[in-house]
C-alpha positions in Angstrom: 110.9 113.7 13.1 111.6 112.2 16.0 107.8 111.9 17.2 107.4 110.0 14.4 110.0 107.8 14.7 108.5 107.5 18.1 104.8 106.6 17.2 106.2 104.1 14.7 108.0 102.2 17.4 104.8 101.8 19.1 103.2 100.4 16.5 105.4 98.2 15.9 106.8 97.1 19.4 109.6 98.2 19.5 111.4 100.3 22.1 114.6 101.8 20.5 115.4 103.4 16.8 118.0 100.8 16.2 115.8 98.7 16.7 112.9 99.5 14.6 115.8 99.8 11.7 115.9 96.2 12.1 112.3 95.6 12.2 112.3 97.9 8.6 115.1 96.1 7.2 113.8 92.8 8.2 110.4 93.4 6.5 112.0 95.0 3.1 114.2 91.9 3.0 111.4 89.6 3.0 109.1 91.6 0.4 112.9 91.1 -1.6 112.7 87.9 -1.8 109.4 87.1 -4.3 111.2 89.8 -6.6 114.5 88.4 -6.6 112.9 84.5 -6.8 110.6 85.9 -9.8 113.3 88.4 -11.9 115.3 85.9 -11.3 118.3 87.6 -9.2 120.6 84.2 -7.8 122.4 86.9 -5.5 120.2 89.7 -4.9 117.8 86.5 -4.1 121.5 85.1 -1.6 121.7 88.3 0.3 117.7 89.3 0.9 117.6 85.4 2.2 121.1 85.8 4.4 119.4 89.1 6.1 115.9 87.0 6.9 118.1 84.4 8.6 120.0 86.7 10.6 117.8 89.7 11.4 115.3 87.1 12.6 117.5 85.7 15.1 118.4 89.1 16.2 115.1 90.2 16.8 114.1 87.3 18.9 116.3 89.0 21.4 116.6 92.4 20.5 112.7 93.1 19.8 110.3 90.6 21.1 107.5 92.1 21.5 108.0 92.9 18.0 107.9 88.7 17.4 105.2 88.4 19.3 103.1 91.0 17.4 103.9 88.8 14.3 102.6 85.3 15.8 99.8 87.3 16.9 99.2 88.5 13.3 99.7 84.4 11.9 103.2 85.1 11.0 105.0 82.8 13.2 108.5 81.8 12.6 107.4 78.2 10.9 105.2 80.3 7.8 108.3 82.3 7.6 111.0 79.5 6.9 107.6 78.0 4.8 108.0 80.8 2.7 111.4 81.3 2.2 111.7 77.3 0.7 108.7 78.2 -1.5 110.3 81.6 -3.1 113.4 79.5 -3.0 111.8 76.8 -5.0 110.5 79.5 -7.5 113.8 80.7 -7.9 115.1 77.4 -8.6 112.4 77.0 -11.0 112.3 80.5 -12.6 117.0 79.6 -12.8 115.7 76.4 -15.0 116.6 73.7 -12.8 115.2 70.0 -13.9 111.7 68.8 -12.8 113.1 66.1 -10.9 114.9 68.3 -8.4 112.6 70.0 -8.0 110.3 67.4 -6.9 112.9 66.4 -4.9 113.5 69.9 -3.4 109.3 69.9 -2.6 109.4 66.6 -0.5 112.6 66.9 1.5 111.3 70.7 2.8 107.7 69.6 3.1 108.9 66.3 4.8 111.1 68.7 6.9 108.5 70.8 8.0 106.6 67.1 8.9 109.3 66.3 11.0 109.8 69.6 13.0 105.9 69.2 13.5 106.4 65.8 15.1 109.5 66.7 16.9 107.4 69.6 18.6 104.7 67.1 19.2 107.3 64.6 20.4 109.1 67.4 22.9 105.5 68.5 24.1 105.0 64.6 25.3 108.5 64.5 27.3 107.6 67.9 28.4 104.8 66.7 29.3 105.5 63.9 31.3 108.7 65.7 33.1 105.8 68.3 34.3 105.1 67.5 38.1 102.2 68.5 40.5 104.3 69.9 42.6 108.4 70.9 42.5 110.9 71.5 45.6 114.0 73.1 46.8 116.2 71.5 50.0 114.3 68.3 50.1 116.1 65.4 49.2 113.9 63.8 46.4 117.1 61.1 45.0 114.4 58.3 46.3 112.3 58.8 43.4 114.8 57.9 40.7 114.0 60.8 38.6 115.4 60.2 34.8 117.8 63.2 33.7 117.1 65.9 31.4 117.4 65.1 27.6 120.4 67.1 26.1 119.8 70.6 25.6 120.4 70.2 22.1 117.4 68.5 21.8 115.3 69.9 24.4 116.5 74.0 25.0 115.4 76.3 22.0 114.1 73.2 19.6 111.8 74.8 17.4 114.0 77.1 16.6 117.0 74.8 15.7 114.9 72.2 13.6 113.9 74.6 11.1 117.6 76.0 10.6 118.0 72.3 9.8 116.5 73.3 6.6 120.0 75.5 5.7 121.9 72.9 4.1 119.2 72.5 1.0 118.7 75.5 0.8 122.8 76.1 0.9 122.5 73.5 -1.8 120.3 74.1 -4.1 121.5 78.2 -3.7 125.2 76.8 -4.8 123.8 74.8 -7.9 121.7 77.7 -9.0 124.2 80.0 -9.0 126.5 77.3 -11.1 124.4 78.4 -13.5 124.4 75.9 -16.2 122.0 73.2 -15.6 122.9 70.6 -18.6 125.7 68.7 -16.6 124.9 66.3 -14.0 127.6 68.0 -11.9 126.0 71.0 -11.3 123.0 69.4 -9.7 125.6 67.4 -6.7 125.3 70.2 -4.1 122.1 70.7 -4.3 121.1 66.9 -3.7 123.8 67.1 -1.0 122.0 69.8 0.7 118.6 68.1 0.3 120.2 64.5 1.4 121.8 66.5 4.7 118.7 68.7 5.3 116.6 64.9 5.6 119.3 62.8 7.4 119.6 65.5 9.9 115.6 66.0 10.7 115.5 62.3 11.1 118.6 61.8 13.5 117.1 64.3 15.8 113.0 62.6 15.4 115.1 59.6 16.7 117.0 61.2 19.2 113.8 62.7 21.0 112.0 59.2 20.2 114.7 57.7 22.9 114.4 60.7 24.8 110.6 59.9 25.2 111.0 56.4 26.5 112.7 57.2 29.4 110.3 60.2 30.2 107.7 57.4 30.4 109.4 55.7 33.4 109.0 59.0 35.4 107.4 58.7 39.0 103.5 58.7 39.4 101.7 61.4 41.0 100.9 59.5 43.7 104.9 58.8 44.2 105.9 62.1 44.2 103.5 63.6 47.3 103.8 60.6 49.1 108.2 60.8 48.6 107.3 65.3 49.6 104.6 64.1 52.4 107.8 61.7 54.1 110.2 64.6 54.2 108.4 66.8 55.4 107.2 64.8 58.0 110.8 64.2 58.7 111.4 68.5 58.9 107.8 68.9 61.0 107.4 72.3 59.7 105.5 74.7 62.3 105.8 78.2 60.5 104.8 79.0 57.0 105.4 81.3 54.9 103.0 81.1 52.0 102.8 83.8 48.8 100.8 83.6 45.7 100.5 86.4 43.3 98.6 86.0 39.9 101.1 87.9 37.7 104.2 86.2 39.0 107.2 87.7 37.4 110.9 88.7 39.1 109.6 92.3 40.2 107.1 90.8 42.8 109.9 88.0 44.1 110.2 90.7 46.5 107.4 90.4 48.5 108.5 87.1 49.6 113.0 87.5 49.7 112.4 90.2 51.8 111.4 88.0 54.7 114.0 84.8 54.1 116.5 85.9 56.4 114.0 86.7 58.9 112.2 83.1 58.5 116.1 81.5 58.7 116.5 82.7 61.9 113.2 82.1 64.0 112.8 79.3 66.5 111.1 77.5 65.2 111.0 75.3 61.7 110.2 77.1 58.6 108.7 76.4 55.1 108.3 78.2 52.2 105.3 77.5 50.0 104.8 79.1 46.5 101.6 78.7 43.9 103.7 79.6 40.8 105.9 77.9 38.8 107.8 81.2 37.8 107.9 82.3 41.7 110.1 79.6 42.3 112.3 80.6 39.3 113.1 83.9 41.1 113.4 82.9 44.9 116.2 84.3 46.5 118.7 81.5 48.1 117.7 80.3 50.6 118.4 77.0 53.2 114.8 76.4 54.0 112.6 73.9 52.4 110.6 75.5 49.7 107.4 74.0 47.6 105.6 75.1 45.1 102.0 73.5 44.6 100.4 75.2 41.7 96.6 73.0 42.3 94.6 74.2 45.4 93.7 70.9 45.3 97.4 69.3 45.2 98.2 72.0 48.0 95.2 70.1 50.6 97.7 66.8 50.1 100.0 68.3 51.8 101.6 66.8 54.8 101.7 69.9 57.4 99.8 68.8 59.9 102.9 70.7 62.5 102.2 73.8 61.0 101.2 76.2 63.5 101.5 79.8 62.2 101.3 80.6 58.2 102.6 83.8 57.1 101.7 86.2 54.4 103.5 88.8 52.8 100.5 89.5 50.2 97.0 89.9 50.0 95.9 87.6 46.7 92.6 85.4 46.1 94.5 81.7 46.0 95.0 82.8 50.1 91.6 81.4 51.1 93.4 77.9 49.6 95.8 78.1 53.2 93.1 80.3 55.4 90.9 77.3 55.0 93.5 75.4 57.7 91.4 76.1 60.3 94.2 74.3 62.8 96.8 77.0 61.9 96.7 80.7 63.2 96.9 83.1 60.3 99.0 86.3 59.7 98.6 88.8 57.7 102.8 90.2 57.9 102.7 92.2 54.4 105.5 93.2 52.6 106.7 97.0 53.8 104.9 99.4 55.8 103.4 102.4 54.2 100.5 105.0 53.8 98.8 103.2 50.5 95.7 101.8 50.7 97.4 98.0 50.7 99.3 98.4 54.5 95.4 98.9 55.7 93.0 97.3 53.6 89.4 95.6 55.3 90.6 92.2 53.5 92.9 91.9 56.4 90.0 91.3 58.7 90.2 87.4 57.4 93.8 87.1 59.3 93.7 86.1 63.0 96.2 88.6 63.5 98.2 91.9 61.7 101.6 92.3 62.4 102.9 95.5 61.8 106.5 97.2 62.5 105.4 100.0 65.3 102.3 102.0 66.4 101.8 103.8 63.1 100.7 100.6 61.7 98.2 99.8 64.2 96.8 103.3 64.4 96.8 103.6 60.7 94.7 100.2 61.0 92.5 101.4 63.7 91.1 104.2 61.0 89.3 101.3 59.4 86.2 101.8 61.4 84.2 98.5 61.7 86.9 95.8 59.9 90.1 95.3 62.5 90.0 94.8 66.0 92.9 96.1 68.1 93.9 92.8 69.9 94.5 91.4 66.4 97.5 93.8 65.3 101.1 93.0 66.9 103.7 95.5 66.9 106.8 93.1 66.1 109.3 95.6 64.2 110.9 95.5 60.6 113.4 92.6 60.6 115.2 93.5 57.7 116.4 96.7 58.0 119.6 95.4 59.8 121.6 96.4 57.3 120.9 100.4 57.4 123.9 102.3 58.8 122.3 105.6 60.9 122.8 108.6 60.2 126.3 109.0 62.2 128.0 106.9 60.3 127.7 108.7 56.6 129.5 112.1 56.3 128.5 113.7 53.1 131.1 114.6 50.7 131.7 117.6 48.3 128.9 116.6 46.0 125.6 115.5 48.8 124.3 112.0 46.9 120.4 112.0 46.7 118.5 109.0 46.7 115.4 109.4 44.1 113.4 106.6 44.2 110.0 107.4 43.5 107.0 104.1 43.6 105.7 103.2 40.7 102.3 104.6 39.0 99.5 101.8 40.8 97.1 99.3 40.0 94.8 102.1 39.3 94.9 106.0 39.0 93.3 105.8 42.6 96.2 104.3 44.0 98.6 106.1 42.1 101.4 108.0 44.2 104.6 108.4 42.1 105.6 111.6 41.8 107.7 110.9 38.0 104.5 111.4 35.8 103.4 115.3 37.5 106.9 115.8 38.4 109.9 113.8 38.1 111.6 115.8 35.1 111.7 118.9 36.8 112.8 117.4 40.2 116.1 116.2 38.5 116.1 119.2 36.6 116.3 120.9 39.8 118.6 118.2 41.4 121.1 119.1 38.8 121.3 122.6 39.0 122.5 122.0 42.8 125.0 120.3 41.8 124.6 117.0 44.0 125.2 113.3 43.0 121.7 111.5 41.9 121.0 108.1 42.5 117.9 107.4 40.7 116.3 103.7 42.2 113.0 103.4 39.9 110.5 101.0 41.4 110.8 97.8 39.1 107.5 98.1 37.7 107.7 101.7 36.5 105.8 101.5 33.0 104.0 99.3 33.5 100.5 100.3 33.4 101.5 104.1 32.2 102.9 104.9 29.2 103.1 108.5 30.7 105.2 107.0 34.0 107.4 105.4 30.8 108.4 108.1 29.2 108.9 110.1 32.2 111.0 107.4 33.3 113.2 107.6 29.7 113.2 111.0 30.3 114.7 111.1 33.9 117.3 108.7 32.3 118.7 110.9 29.4 118.6 114.0 31.6 121.6 112.0 34.2 123.4 110.8 31.2 123.8 114.0 29.6 124.8 115.3 32.6 127.7 112.8 33.0 128.8 113.4 29.8 129.0 117.3 29.9 131.0 116.4 32.9 133.2 114.2 30.9 134.5 112.1 34.4 137.2 110.1 31.8 138.8 108.6 34.8 136.1 107.4 36.4 134.3 105.9 33.5 138.0 104.0 33.0 137.0 102.9 37.0 134.0 101.3 36.4 135.1 99.8 33.5 138.6 98.4 35.1 136.4 96.8 38.0 133.5 94.8 35.8 135.2 91.9 35.1 135.9 91.6 39.3 132.2 92.2 39.6 131.8 90.0 37.1 133.4 87.4 38.8 132.5 88.0 42.4 128.6 87.5 40.7 129.1 84.0 39.4 130.7 82.9 42.8 127.5 84.2 43.9 125.7 82.5 41.2 126.9 79.4 42.7 126.7 79.0 45.8 122.8 80.2 45.3 121.2 77.3 44.8 119.0 77.9 42.9 118.1 74.7 40.3 117.7 75.1 36.1 115.7 73.2 34.2 112.0 71.5 34.1 110.5 70.6 37.3 111.5 66.6 36.7 115.4 68.3 36.8 114.7 70.5 39.8 113.0 68.3 42.0 116.4 65.4 40.7 119.2 67.9 42.0 116.9 69.0 45.3 118.6 68.4 47.9 118.9 69.0 52.1 121.5 71.6 52.7 124.7 70.8 54.7 127.1 73.2 54.3 124.5 76.0 52.2 128.1 78.2 51.7 125.9 80.8 53.7 128.6 82.5 54.8 131.0 82.5 51.7 127.5 83.9 49.7 127.5 86.8 51.9 131.1 87.3 52.3 131.0 87.7 48.2 127.7 89.8 48.4 129.3 92.4 50.9 132.6 92.8 48.8 130.3 92.9 45.5 128.8 96.2 47.4 132.3 97.5 48.6 134.0 97.2 44.7 130.7 98.3 42.7 130.3 101.6 45.0 134.3 102.3 45.7 134.8 101.8 41.7 131.4 104.8 41.5 132.4 107.7 43.7 133.6 109.8 41.4 131.3 108.4 38.3 128.6 110.9 38.6 124.7 109.7 38.7 123.9 106.1 39.0 120.7 104.3 37.3 120.5 101.7 39.6 117.7 98.9 38.4 117.9 95.1 39.3 118.5 93.6 42.4 122.0 94.6 43.0 123.3 97.0 43.7 120.3 96.5 46.4 117.7 98.8 47.9 119.4 99.0 51.2 122.8 99.9 50.0 121.5 102.1 48.2 120.3 103.6 51.0 123.8 103.5 52.9 125.0 105.1 50.1 122.5 108.5 50.3 122.8 111.6 52.1 119.0 112.3 51.2 116.1 110.1 50.2 113.5 111.7 48.1 110.1 109.7 47.4 107.1 109.2 47.2 104.0 108.0 49.4 105.4 103.7 50.0 107.1 101.3 52.0 110.6 103.0 50.6 110.4 106.2 52.8 109.0 104.1 56.5 112.2 101.6 56.1 114.7 104.7 55.3 113.6 106.3 58.3 115.6 103.7 60.8 119.0 105.6 58.8 117.5 108.9 60.1 118.7 110.5 57.2 116.5 113.5 56.0 114.1 112.8 53.3 112.1 113.9 51.4 108.4 113.4 50.1 106.8 115.0 47.3 103.8 116.4 47.5 102.7 116.4 43.7 99.1 118.3 44.6 100.2 120.8 46.2 98.0 120.7 49.1 98.9 122.5 52.6 101.7 120.9 54.5 99.1 120.3 57.8 97.0 118.3 54.9 99.7 116.4 53.6 101.2 115.5 57.1 97.7 114.4 58.7 96.6 112.0 55.8 100.4 110.6 55.4 102.3 109.5 58.6 105.3 109.5 57.1 105.5 113.0 56.4 106.1 113.3 60.1 109.6 114.0 59.7 110.1 114.5 56.1 111.0 118.0 54.2 107.7 118.1 52.0 108.7 119.3 48.5 105.9 121.0 45.9 105.2 120.2 42.8 107.4 122.6 40.6 110.4 122.2 42.9 111.3 125.5 44.4 111.7 124.6 48.1 114.5 122.4 47.1 117.5 124.5 47.3 116.3 125.7 51.5 116.0 121.9 51.4 119.6 120.7 50.3 120.8 122.9 53.4 119.6 119.8 56.0 122.3 117.7 53.9 124.8 120.9 53.1 124.6 122.5 56.6 124.1 119.4 59.2 123.9 122.1 61.5 120.5 123.3 59.7 118.0 120.1 59.5 115.0 121.4 61.7 113.0 118.1 60.6 116.1 116.1 62.6 113.5 115.5 66.3 110.5 114.5 64.3 112.8 111.7 62.9 113.8 110.6 65.5 110.2 110.1 67.0 108.6 109.4 64.2 111.2 106.5 63.4 109.9 104.8 66.7 106.6 105.1 65.7 106.5 103.8 62.9 109.2 100.9 63.4 109.2 100.7 67.0 111.4 100.5 69.4 115.4 99.5 69.4 115.5 97.5 72.6 114.3 94.6 72.2 115.4 94.2 68.5 112.7 93.7 65.6 114.3 90.2 65.4 113.6 89.5 68.9 109.8 91.1 68.5 109.0 89.1 65.6 110.6 85.6 67.3 108.2 86.4 70.1 105.2 86.5 68.4 105.9 83.7 66.5 106.7 81.5 69.5 103.4 83.6 71.1 100.8 82.3 67.9 101.8 79.0 68.0 101.8 78.3 71.9 98.0 79.3 71.2 97.5 77.6 68.5 98.6 74.4 70.7 96.8 75.4 73.5 93.5 75.5 71.0 94.4 72.6 69.6 94.8 70.7 72.7 91.3 72.3 73.9 89.8 71.4 70.9 90.9 67.7 71.4 89.8 68.0 74.8 86.3 68.9 74.1 85.9 65.7 71.5 86.8 63.3 73.5 84.5 64.7 76.4 82.1 64.4 73.9 82.1 60.9 73.3 82.0 59.6 77.0 78.5 60.0 77.1 78.0 57.4 74.2 80.2 55.1 75.4 77.9 55.1 78.8 75.0 54.5 77.5 76.0 51.8 74.5 74.1 48.5 75.2 75.9 45.3 77.2 77.6 43.1 74.3 75.2 40.0 73.6 77.7 37.6 75.1 77.9 39.2 78.5 74.0 38.5 78.5 74.2 35.1 77.0 76.8 34.2 80.3 74.6 36.6 83.2 70.9 34.1 82.2 72.9 30.8 82.1 
């Protein structure tokens, strides 16, 4: 039976059994409508109609994939509302409603749908006028005089609100039908009143949006927008640009940019962030730096970036070529983590002037890609982001050691699949539970996006942890967690207020873009630290935790853990900074020497076989710190992977930026001198002016 429910849930695009029940109830209530209309059964129709209204709304939030599946089958929301109205008219006709009322109802309900279509066309026109070629943050765009966004009541979820204007007509008709006797005109009054209200509200909504359309037509032109943005950029004169593009941007990918923001803010040179997709602008973390999101390549070429000397790329993307064509700047691949995956030693990186890696390991990794990357193009800059990671000496394991299990995802293809979740995830977690440790489970944000097997293994791991928590019945711990929630929520709200993020459409974001004065950075960081202190304090005795979302951060999980279990990924390279014991999963049971030769980060790791038979012995390194034979290897590996502690990573990164910018300046000066020199011979052979010849002849 559970397998049948799971298969049915997959077919209907729902994830939980309760959602499946809602979907089936929704379908049954819709199928019941024509039956009750033709019987006729007024109260049956009322109940079924109410269910369709309520469940339609509920499923939009609970099972959006199912709603999208309905739309692909041409059973979208507008059609569902129209069908319900037609069946209501059938019920009225079968119940003996007068012809005049039926004709009036048909006219009003049809007009309502026409007005809905007109409203949506107007809304599309307003949105089109308010869509700009680019969007900015932390640049003052007040000189553009952008009109305010239409009221939320008119603009957000417009189709849902407009369609629900049929409610007065439906309620009026149902009230009249339930009166039972149609011979007296008084019984028709509720129906006519409801129809009149539906029609009036629909007309007023269209008129209100038409007024907003008039305002939207006063938006500044494309040329005016670019002129003002370029004026602001010319005043800022950015020298370093962080450039990011990703074809399928979501919150899950934005860590690639967000991890570099604090480093950029500490540079000696002036930075700017360039984004290419609008969703990436929405998910960008808090920053005081100027941000420009420009989706089109031709528009990117129009930006005033003449002072940019260095362009940093955290990812390899097709749209990178739109910036790489800027010959006056130096282009650097900085990546989004240092690991033994293919992305950390890709031949594509040859298109960049330099590749910046954390330590010697990154250099050697690229050198293994033969005839591709010159050694002189590789610069070791450390990992400035790792400053929040506390060293091993500051963490004393408790009675129940804390093990962080942070598997990577299944990758874009099977060839690049390094996740341990599928082959050994549940087995590993069962083994950890048998060893009486506290598990922090932090799956990769993309887990299950490509592979159903990974999604299923993730589900099983979560269930195992939940069952063990319930078995231990830590009522006091749950009470502490519940008591902390209001404070955590309040801190998050204060952080959001200081985040600097802008909501709404392009025009609203541009209208609200401002040059930051007192950005509240210190206050935000204090709130950030306070949230994490309260979160972990309230969960010290709470058993296992499944950690998802942006908070708590990965590095705070590092600080809370006594040991990491992970796969081949940048998570391991970052954890090495703590010098704590860590485990690499060897799902294919390769010989230890072969595995360590293949993966650099395995040099200081305990290796775990597919059946997890080594797990009890490995955990001794936490329970008995003196029994930690890999400790010296971790110390050596840290310097090899991440570089030396002195000078600091931030100092090395800053030095690399300044050096490359100076090189770009020198090349620009050489090019200018060469161009001037090339123009000199042409001046010497130029013929004398006609006037001078005439004077000489005279």
